[in-house]
C-alpha positions in Angstrom: 13.7 2.5 24.4 10.0 2.5 25.4 9.2 3.0 21.7 11.4 -0.1 20.8 9.7 -2.2 23.5 6.3 -1.0 22.1 7.1 -2.2 18.6 8.5 -5.4 19.9 5.2 -5.9 21.9 3.1 -5.1 18.8 5.1 -7.5 16.8 4.8 -10.2 19.4 0.9 -9.7 19.7 0.4 -9.9 15.9 2.8 -12.9 15.6 0.4 -15.0 17.7 -3.0 -16.0 16.1 -5.6 -13.3 16.7 -9.1 -14.6 17.1 -11.9 -13.5 14.7 -13.6 -11.7 17.4 -10.6 -9.0 17.8 -10.3 -8.8 14.2 -13.9 -7.9 13.5 -13.9 -5.7 16.5 -11.1 -3.9 14.9 -12.9 -3.7 11.6 -15.9 -2.3 13.3 -14.1 0.2 15.3 -12.6 1.7 12.3 -15.7 1.8 10.2 -17.3 3.7 13.1 -14.5 6.3 13.4 -14.9 6.7 9.5 -18.7 7.4 9.7 -18.1 9.9 12.8 -15.3 11.5 10.6 -17.7 11.9 7.7 -20.5 13.1 9.6 -18.2 15.9 11.5 -16.7 17.0 8.1 -20.1 17.2 6.5 -21.4 19.3 9.5 -18.5 21.5 9.4 -18.8 22.1 5.7 -22.8 22.7 5.9 -22.4 26.0 7.7 -20.3 27.8 5.0 -22.0 27.0 1.6 -23.4 30.6 1.2 -26.4 31.4 -0.9 -27.8 28.9 -3.2 -30.7 26.3 -4.0 -31.6 23.4 -5.9 -33.9 23.7 -8.9 -35.1 20.1 -9.6 -38.6 20.6 -8.5 -39.0 23.7 -10.8 -37.5 22.4 -14.1 -39.6 21.0 -17.1 -38.2 18.6 -19.8 -39.3 17.9 -23.2 -37.9 15.0 -25.0 -38.0 15.2 -28.8 -37.6 11.6 -30.1 -35.5 11.0 -33.3 -38.9 9.3 -34.9 -41.0 12.7 -34.2 -42.7 11.9 -31.0 -42.5 14.4 -28.1 -42.7 13.6 -24.5 -43.2 16.0 -21.4 -41.9 15.8 -17.8 -42.2 17.8 -14.8 -39.0 17.2 -13.5 -35.2 16.7 -14.3 -36.2 13.0 -14.7 -37.1 11.4 -18.1 -37.4 8.0 -19.7 -34.3 6.3 -21.5 -33.3 8.5 -24.5 -31.7 7.1 -27.8 -29.2 8.5 -30.2 -30.6 11.6 -32.0 -33.2 12.5 -29.3 -33.2 16.1 -28.1 -33.7 16.9 -24.5 -34.8 20.4 -23.8 -34.9 21.6 -20.3 -36.4 24.6 -19.1 -34.9 25.9 -16.1 -36.9 28.8 -14.2 -35.2 31.3 -12.1 -37.6 32.7 -9.5 -37.2 36.3 -8.9 -37.6 36.0 -5.2 -34.6 33.6 -5.1 -32.2 36.1 -6.9 -28.4 35.6 -6.0 -26.0 38.3 -7.4 -23.1 37.0 -9.2 -24.7 33.4 -9.6 -23.9 30.3 -11.4 -25.9 27.5 -12.5 -24.3 24.0 -12.7 -25.6 20.6 -13.4 -24.2 17.2 -15.1 -25.5 15.1 -17.9 -24.3 11.8 -19.6 -23.8 11.3 -23.2 -25.0 14.7 -24.7 -23.8 17.4 -26.5 -25.1 20.4 -24.4 -25.8 24.1 -25.0 -27.2 26.3 -22.2 -28.8 29.5 -23.4 -30.7 32.6 -22.5 -33.0 34.2 -25.2 -31.0 32.9 -27.8 -27.5 33.8 -26.1 -25.4 30.7 -25.7 -24.0 30.6 -22.0 -22.2 27.4 -22.2 -21.6 24.8 -24.8 -19.8 21.5 -25.0 -19.8 18.4 -27.2 -21.1 19.7 -30.7 -17.9 18.7 -32.5 -18.0 15.4 -30.6 -21.7 15.0 -31.9 -21.0 15.7 -35.5 -18.4 13.1 -35.4 -20.6 10.6 -33.8 -18.1 10.5 -30.9 -19.5 9.6 -27.3 -18.9 12.1 -24.6 -19.2 10.8 -21.1 -20.2 12.7 -17.8 -20.0 16.4 -18.7 -20.7 19.3 -16.1 -22.6 22.3 -17.1 -21.2 25.4 -15.5 -22.3 28.8 -16.5 -22.8 32.4 -15.1 -26.3 33.4 -14.8 -27.3 36.7 -16.5 -29.1 39.2 -13.9 -31.7 39.7 -16.6 -32.6 35.9 -16.5 -34.1 36.1 -12.8 -37.8 36.1 -13.1 -37.4 34.2 -16.7 -35.8 31.0 -17.6 -32.7 29.4 -19.1 -32.8 26.8 -21.8 -30.5 23.6 -21.5 -30.8 21.7 -24.8 -29.0 18.2 -24.7 -28.6 16.1 -27.9 -28.0 12.5 -27.4 -24.7 11.3 -29.2 -24.8 7.6 -28.3 -27.3 4.9 -27.9 -25.2 2.4 -26.0 -25.5 4.4 -22.7 -28.3 6.0 -21.0 -28.7 10.0 -20.5 -29.3 11.4 -17.2 -29.6 15.0 -15.8 -28.3 15.2 -12.6 -29.2 17.7 -9.7 -29.5 21.5 -10.9 -28.1 23.9 -8.8 -27.7 27.6 -8.5 -25.3 29.4 -6.1 -23.0 32.5 -5.5 -20.0 32.1 -7.8 -17.6 32.3 -4.9 -19.3 29.3 -3.2 -19.3 27.1 -6.3 -17.1 24.3 -4.9 -19.1 24.0 -1.6 -22.4 23.7 -3.7 -20.8 21.5 -6.2 -19.6 19.1 -3.4 -22.9 19.5 -1.7 -23.6 16.8 1.0 -20.6 14.8 -0.6 -17.9 17.2 1.2 -16.8 14.7 3.7 -16.9 11.8 0.7 -14.7 14.3 -1.3 -12.1 14.6 1.4 -12.0 10.9 2.0 -11.9 10.1 -1.5 -8.9 12.4 -2.2 -7.3 11.1 0.9 -7.7 7.6 -0.2 -6.6 8.3 -3.7 -3.3 10.3 -2.5 -2.7 7.5 0.2 -2.8 4.6 -2.2 -1.1 6.3 -5.2 1.9 7.3 -2.8 1.8 3.6 -1.4 2.1 2.4 -5.3 5.1 4.8 -5.9 6.8 3.8 -2.7 6.4 0.1 -3.4 7.5 0.7 -7.0 10.7 2.2 -5.7 11.3 -0.4 -3.2 14.2 -2.8 -4.2 13.0 -6.0 -2.3 9.9 -7.2 -0.9 9.0 -10.2 -3.2 5.5 -11.1 -2.6 4.8 -8.6 -0.1 5.9 -5.9 -2.8 3.7 -7.3 -5.6 0.5 -7.7 -3.4 1.1 -4.2 -2.2 1.4 -3.0 -5.8 -1.7 -4.7 -7.1 -3.9 -3.6 -4.1 -2.7 0.0 -4.4 -3.4 0.2 -8.3 -6.7 -1.3 -7.9 -7.7 1.0 -5.1 -6.4 4.1 -7.3 -8.5 2.9 -10.3 -11.4 2.4 -8.0 -11.2 5.9 -6.4 -10.9 7.2 -9.9 -14.3 5.5 -10.8 -15.8 6.7 -7.5 -14.7 10.3 -7.8 -15.7 10.4 -11.5 -19.2 8.9 -10.6 -19.7 11.6 -8.1 -18.5 14.3 -10.4 -15.5 15.1 -7.9 -12.9 15.7 -10.4 -14.6 18.8 -11.4 -13.7 20.5 -8.5 -10.1 20.4 -8.9 -10.2 20.5 -12.8 -11.9 22.4 -15.6 -10.8 19.8 -18.2 -14.0 18.3 -19.3 -12.5 15.6 -21.3 -10.4 14.3 -18.3 -13.3 14.5 -16.0 -15.6 12.7 -18.1 -13.2 10.0 -18.9 -11.8 9.4 -15.2 -14.6 7.4 -14.2 -14.5 5.0 -17.4 -10.8 4.6 -16.9 -11.1 3.5 -13.3 -13.8 1.1 -14.0 -12.2 -0.6 -16.9 -8.7 -0.8 -15.3 -9.4 -1.5 -11.5 -10.7 -5.2 -11.9 -7.4 -6.5 -13.4 -5.1 -5.9 -10.6 -7.9 -6.8 -8.1 -7.8 -10.3 -9.6 -4.1 -10.3 -9.4 -4.3 -9.3 -5.8 -6.5 -12.2 -4.9 -3.9 -14.5 -6.5 -1.7 -13.7 -3.4 -4.4 -14.0 -1.0 -6.0 -17.4 -2.0 -3.9 -20.4 -2.0 -6.1 -22.6 -4.3 -4.2 -23.3 -7.6 -7.4 -23.6 -9.8 -8.7 -20.0 -8.3 -5.1 -18.4 -8.9 -5.1 -19.7 -12.6 -8.9 -18.5 -13.0 -8.2 -15.0 -11.5 -4.8 -14.8 -13.7 -7.0 -15.6 -16.9 -9.5 -13.0 -16.1 -6.9 -10.6 -15.2 -5.4 -11.1 -18.6 -8.7 -10.6 -20.3 -9.6 -7.4 -18.2 -6.2 -5.8 -19.0 -6.5 -6.9 -22.9 -10.0 -5.2 -22.9 -8.6 -2.1 -21.0 -5.7 -1.9 -23.3 -8.0 -2.2 -26.5 -10.9 0.2 -25.4 -8.1 2.7 -24.3 -6.5 2.7 -27.9 -9.9 2.8 -29.5 -11.2 5.7 -27.3 -8.0 7.8 -28.0 -7.6 6.9 -31.8 -10.8 6.6 -33.2 -13.9 8.9 -33.5 -16.6 6.5 -33.1 -15.6 4.2 -30.1 -15.7 5.5 -26.7 -15.2 3.4 -23.3 -19.1 3.5 -22.6 -19.5 1.3 -25.8 -17.9 -1.5 -24.0 -19.3 -0.8 -20.5 -21.5 -3.9 -20.7 -18.5 -6.1 -21.6 -16.8 -4.9 -18.5 -19.9 -5.4 -16.4 -20.0 -9.0 -17.7 -16.6 -9.5 -16.8 -17.0 -8.1 -13.3 -19.9 -10.2 -12.9 -17.9 -13.2 -13.9 -15.2 -12.4 -11.3 -17.8 -11.8 -8.5 -19.2 -15.5 -9.3 -15.7 -17.1 -9.2 -14.9 -15.4 -6.2 -18.2 -16.4 -4.5 -17.7 -20.1 -5.5 -14.1 -20.2 -4.4 -15.0 -18.5 -0.9 -17.9 -21.1 -0.7 -16.1 -24.3 -1.9 -12.9 -23.6 -0.2 -12.6 -23.2 3.5 -10.4 -20.4 5.1 -8.9 -23.0 7.7 -8.8 -20.5 10.5 -6.6 -18.0 8.4 -8.0 -14.7 9.8 -6.3 -12.6 7.2 -8.0 -14.5 4.4 -11.4 -14.3 6.4 -11.1 -10.6 6.6 -10.5 -10.2 3.0 -13.5 -12.4 2.1 -15.7 -10.1 4.4 -14.6 -7.1 2.7 -14.8 -8.6 -0.8 -18.2 -10.1 -0.3 -19.4 -6.9 1.1 -18.4 -4.7 -1.7 -19.5 -7.3 -4.3 -23.0 -6.5 -2.7 -22.8 -2.9 -3.2 -21.1 -3.0 -6.5 -23.7 -5.5 -8.0 -26.5 -3.4 -6.2 -25.1 -0.3 -8.1 -24.8 -2.2 -11.4 -28.6 -3.3 -10.9 -29.8 0.1 -10.2 -27.9 1.4 -13.3 -29.8 -1.1 -15.6 -33.1 -0.6 -13.9 -32.6 3.4 -14.9 -31.6 2.6 -18.3 -34.7 0.6 -18.9 -36.4 3.9 -18.2 -39.4 2.4 -16.4 -38.4 2.9 -13.0 -36.8 5.9 -11.3 -35.0 5.2 -8.1 -35.4 8.3 -6.0 -32.9 7.7 -3.4 -29.3 8.5 -2.6 -27.6 5.5 -4.1 -24.2 7.3 -4.5 -24.0 7.7 -0.6 -24.7 4.0 -0.2 -22.2 3.0 -2.7 -19.7 5.3 -1.1 -20.2 3.7 2.2 -19.7 0.3 0.9 -16.8 1.4 -1.0 -15.1 3.0 2.1 -15.8 -0.1 4.2 -14.2 -2.3 1.6 -11.1 -0.2 1.4 -10.7 -0.4 5.1 -11.0 -4.0 5.2 -8.5 -4.4 2.3 -5.9 -1.9 4.0 -6.1 -3.7 7.3 -5.7 -7.2 5.6 -2.7 -6.0 3.8 -1.2 -4.5 7.1 -1.6 -7.7 8.8 0.0 -9.5 5.9 3.1 -7.1 6.2 3.2 -7.4 10.0 3.1 -11.1 9.6 5.9 -11.0 7.1 8.1 -8.7 9.2 7.7 -11.0 12.2 8.4 -14.2 10.2 11.6 -12.5 8.4 12.8 -11.4 12.1 12.1 -14.7 13.3 14.2 -16.3 10.5 17.1 -13.8 11.0 16.9 -14.8 14.8 17.1 -18.4 13.9 19.9 -17.8 11.6 21.8 -15.8 14.0 21.2 -18.6 16.6 22.6 -21.2 14.2 26.1 -18.9 13.8 26.4 -17.8 17.5 27.9 -19.4 20.4 25.3 -19.9 23.0 27.6 -19.2 25.9 29.6 -16.4 24.9 27.4 -14.6 22.2 30.1 -14.4 19.6 30.4 -16.3 16.3 30.6 -20.2 16.7 33.0 -22.5 15.1 30.5 -23.1 12.2 30.7 -19.2 11.4 34.3 -19.2 11.9 34.8 -22.1 9.3 32.3 -20.2 6.9 34.3 -16.9 7.4 37.6 -18.5 6.7 36.2 -19.7 3.4 35.5 -16.0 2.7 38.7 -15.0 3.8 40.4 -17.1 0.8 39.4 -14.5 -1.3 41.0 -11.5 0.5 44.7 -10.5 0.1 45.5 -8.2 3.1 44.4 -9.4 6.5 45.9 -10.4 9.9 44.8 -13.3 12.1 44.9 -13.3 16.0 44.6 -16.9 17.6 43.7 -17.1 21.2 44.0 -19.9 23.9 42.6 -19.1 27.4 45.1 -20.1 30.3 44.0 -21.2 33.8 40.9 -23.0 32.4 41.6 -26.4 34.0 42.5 -24.9 37.3 39.1 -22.8 37.1 37.2 -26.2 36.4 39.1 -28.4 38.8 39.2 -25.8 41.8 36.5 -23.5 41.4 33.9 -25.6 39.3 32.7 -25.4 35.8 30.6 -22.4 36.4 33.9 -20.3 37.2 35.1 -22.0 34.1 32.3 -20.8 32.1 32.6 -17.3 33.4 36.4 -17.3 32.2 35.5 -18.3 28.9 32.9 -15.5 28.7 35.0 -12.8 30.1 37.7 -13.7 27.4 35.0 -13.6 24.7 34.0 -10.2 25.9 37.5 -8.9 26.1 38.0 -9.8 22.4 34.6 -8.6 21.3 35.6 -5.2 22.9 39.0 -5.1 21.2 38.2 -6.6 17.8 34.3 -6.5 17.4 34.2 -3.1 15.6 37.5 -3.5 13.7 36.9 -7.1 12.2 35.6 -10.4 12.8 35.9 -12.5 16.1 34.6 -15.8 17.2 35.0 -19.0 19.3 36.8 -21.5 17.3 36.8 -24.4 19.9 36.3 -25.1 23.8 39.1 -22.6 25.0 40.3 -21.2 21.6 39.1 -17.9 20.0 40.1 -16.2 16.8 39.9 -12.5 15.5 40.7 -11.4 12.1 41.4 -7.7 10.9 41.4 -6.7 7.3 43.5 -4.0 5.7 45.4 -2.7 8.8 48.8 -1.4 9.2 51.5 -2.7 11.4 51.2 0.1 13.8 47.5 -0.5 14.0 48.0 -4.2 14.8 50.5 -3.4 17.6 48.0 -0.7 19.0 45.2 -3.4 19.0 47.9 -5.8 20.8 48.6 -3.0 23.4 44.6 -2.5 23.9 44.1 -6.4 24.2 46.7 -6.3 27.1 45.3 -3.2 28.6 41.9 -4.6 28.6 42.8 -7.9 30.5 44.7 -5.9 33.0 41.6 -3.9 33.7 39.5 -6.9 34.0 41.9 -8.5 36.4 42.2 -5.2 38.4 38.3 -5.5 38.8 38.7 -8.9 40.2 35.7 -10.2 38.6 36.8 -13.7 38.9 38.7 -15.6 41.7 41.5 -16.1 39.4 43.5 -14.0 36.8 42.4 -13.7 33.2 45.3 -14.8 30.9 45.5 -15.8 27.5 48.2 -16.9 25.1 47.9 -15.5 21.5 49.7 -15.8 18.0 49.6 -13.1 15.5 50.1 -13.8 11.7 49.4 -11.7 8.6 48.9 -12.6 4.8 51.4 -9.8 3.8 54.4 -11.8 5.5 55.0 -13.8 2.6 54.2 -13.6 -1.1 51.0 -15.7 -2.1 50.4 -16.6 1.6 46.9 -18.4 1.5 44.4 -18.0 4.5 44.9 -21.3 5.7 48.5 -21.1 6.0 47.9 -17.7 7.8 45.8 -19.5 10.2 48.3 -22.2 10.8 51.1 -19.6 11.2 48.9 -17.9 13.9 48.1 -21.0 15.7 51.7 -22.1 15.9 52.8 -18.6 17.4 50.0 -19.0 19.9 51.1 -22.4 21.0 54.8 -21.2 21.0 53.9 -18.2 23.3 51.9 -20.5 25.5 54.7 -22.8 26.2 57.0 -19.7 26.9 54.4 -18.4 29.6 54.0 -21.9 31.0 57.8 -22.5 31.3 58.2 -18.8 33.0 55.4 -19.6 35.5 55.5 -23.4 36.0 56.4 -23.1 39.7 53.1 -21.4 40.4 51.1 -24.1 38.5 48.9 -21.6 37.0 49.1 -22.6 33.3 48.3 -25.7 31.7 
């Protein structure tokens, strides 16, 4: 009972218009909890990473350009490379840092890679793709380190296979083989757990909504939101190389990031159509969603059916489309007021916040592709934080919408019930009785009980209308108790009631009649009223004659009720109790 009361209280509170202050306090609280959770998980995972170290400050890089020029760099950073360039990275392994059963791993974009030690190939991927001119994506290099290599150096040779994307060598690490996962995650352990949780939650949400038979607008909005979030998390986890933690399939891990970023914008545009009521904005978003899903479909077909086309060849096209979506959203948000709609304001806050992070990330991407600047900062953690804030806001906004929908549906049901319930007795009113009689015309086997309350005039004249009303309510309660679970019962008029039982045998009807008499006797024994409860009733069944219609059965029951009332009145007329 306490749980039900709590749910009703929550629904009542959400049904009221919440102030912006409380909404943003809620968002702020959830973001703070998210940050605290991330810090706790990061701290817990830090302590058990085992032996290992980062080699970025030790490596040296030589870039052999396709035109014959050679450039040297004293780090894992190098300026933008072009198709056909060879990048040779020398990775020294200081003997004083030797680790037994060690592995080396790093990741690189758009290259066929080969890691070797004194001519022995330790790891190789992408040569077949390179020969066919096919782009590769994000590849994780992972190989066992020979004991003889300590005090010497490994050679990582990367051949750029596509000029439409930039090549970047990410952090080079060495660690114990048994601690590969911890080191691969590094400081992103909390982000990985959060990302996996979010991915599972929204994927589960998508399939639950997909199997939901009803829902209407709420269902569609949830489907678009969950599919968008799944795509977004695929991009995020691919971008941070998290899929390598759960899969050794290089093709899958390299493509997941592209699939996510190409797919996610389309359902996001459709989600916004259910949030913003402006017709022009809705048409614009639907048009952009159509273009985006077409681009995703075409690029997916080309990626998997041709040798020369890869998602990355169309990355700039998607970036342009995302920028157009961002501009359209910002313009709509500026020109169209929210008019106090807190849910829309919350979504606007989240969307604008994430647009800032997304555009910043795209800007950093193109700054690095130019090759003249190197941003030495943890942009991934900044993007991740913006992403999680955005997802929290989107989820809260959708939960608010669902709560509003639940409350409105319940209010509608209550109004409908009030329209069909008798205010005094709580059972069906005359309007509902007439509707039920129409439905009864389609039935072939049913029995009708027609009731009339005795003593009502005496109750009103001698004891007042309050006692008369209590008498009506007492009779309604008796009829509900006897027939409520077996069939339909309602108040047909002032002192007239009706009950209908479908598919009941003659023996069952007689049992109900006996139950009726016993219940009346019990009420009278308790002396709840200053005068006894008495009713006259008539019973008629559709099976009494061939082809007997519902209105004929009703009329027959009514006639029998008045006949019984007349006999009761004649039998006790001397007492003046019946009218």
